[in-house]
Wavefront OBJ file of the C-alpha trace (Angstrom):
o trace
v -27.000 76.494 5.824
v -28.445 73.325 5.016
v -27.420 70.662 7.871
v -27.083 68.116 5.572
v -23.727 69.469 3.754
v -22.427 70.874 6.972
v -19.978 67.273 7.277
v -17.905 66.372 4.682
v -16.269 63.564 6.087
v -12.966 61.944 8.659
v -10.538 62.843 9.416
v -8.073 59.727 9.234
v -4.127 60.765 10.112
v -1.891 58.801 13.788
v -3.033 61.753 16.058
v -6.309 61.988 14.928
v -7.212 58.029 15.778
v -4.700 58.224 18.956
v -7.309 61.278 20.318
v -10.398 59.097 19.107
v -8.500 56.926 21.781
v -7.358 59.120 24.327
v -9.930 62.277 25.065
v -12.996 61.571 22.896
v -12.133 63.734 20.498
v -13.176 63.474 16.848
v -11.462 64.916 14.048
v -14.382 65.666 10.768
v -13.760 67.461 7.478
v -16.718 70.557 6.700
v -18.136 72.524 5.016
v -15.523 75.369 3.569
v -18.398 78.022 4.828
v -19.797 75.975 7.668
v -19.996 77.650 11.428
v -19.078 76.175 15.047
v -23.228 76.239 15.510
v -23.866 74.870 12.298
v -21.742 71.792 13.374
v -23.291 71.475 16.252
v -26.785 70.938 14.660
v -25.644 68.773 12.647
v -23.980 66.461 14.643
v -26.751 67.034 16.809
v -29.476 66.298 14.178
v -27.728 63.345 12.463
v -25.813 62.036 15.133
v -27.139 61.798 17.951
v -24.190 63.356 19.656
v -23.695 65.867 22.070
v -20.437 68.423 21.380
v -18.501 70.020 24.102
v -15.946 71.612 22.368
v -15.299 72.342 19.223
v -11.844 74.224 17.961
v -12.136 75.115 13.710
v -8.736 75.213 11.524
v -8.328 75.332 7.864
v -5.410 74.349 5.876
v -3.559 76.032 3.742
v -3.137 74.207 -0.111
v 0.326 72.919 -1.280
v 1.715 74.481 -4.048
v 4.994 73.658 -5.754
v 6.712 75.888 -8.232
v 7.180 74.934 -12.662
v 9.934 77.510 -13.295
v 9.608 81.198 -14.530
v 7.378 82.346 -11.424
v 4.737 79.920 -12.164
v 3.078 77.810 -8.908
v 0.813 74.119 -9.909
v -1.673 73.188 -6.508
v -0.762 69.391 -5.206
v -2.989 69.483 -2.981
v -6.855 72.006 -2.581
v -7.407 72.957 1.296
v -10.017 72.263 3.063
v -11.515 73.067 7.115
v -12.169 70.940 9.165
v -13.047 70.382 12.530
v -11.941 69.407 16.645
v -15.224 68.131 18.056
v -15.180 66.722 21.671
v -18.176 64.455 23.176
v -19.319 64.324 26.235
v -19.630 61.332 28.505
v -22.746 59.456 27.947
v -23.206 60.014 24.033
v -21.904 57.683 21.815
v -19.069 57.376 20.338
v -18.837 59.332 16.578
v -19.409 56.976 13.353
v -19.414 57.712 9.932
v -21.211 56.204 8.674
v -23.992 56.018 10.346
v -25.630 59.463 9.587
v -29.449 59.611 10.601
v -32.067 61.136 8.395
l 1 2 3 4 5 6 7 8 9 10 11 12 13 14 15 16 17 18 19 20 21 22 23 24 25 26 27 28 29 30 31 32 33 34 35 36 37 38 39 40 41 42 43 44 45 46 47 48 49 50 51 52 53 54 55 56 57 58 59 60 61 62 63 64 65 66 67 68 69 70 71 72 73 74 75 76 77 78 79 80 81 82 83 84 85 86 87 88 89 90 91 92 93 94 95 96 97 98 99
């Protein structure tokens, strides 16, 4: 997989902001077919970050029934990873993409 397309963006929630400050754990959106190895290599290559642990989560899409058996999708599902970085690494800044 092309490493420049692995990391899609950050996940900004109250919990992810709390984890950044206390545990040095960042939550990022990744491509649906990205693996832990791809994410680890992309972080090392483009952001100079050494990841200690990676945890994978898939969120389901949010649907709603609209009558007579029909369903509409309100929010698409996505894949995210919680990345814990080492103590010697600098903080992760998704905006600073190094080529």
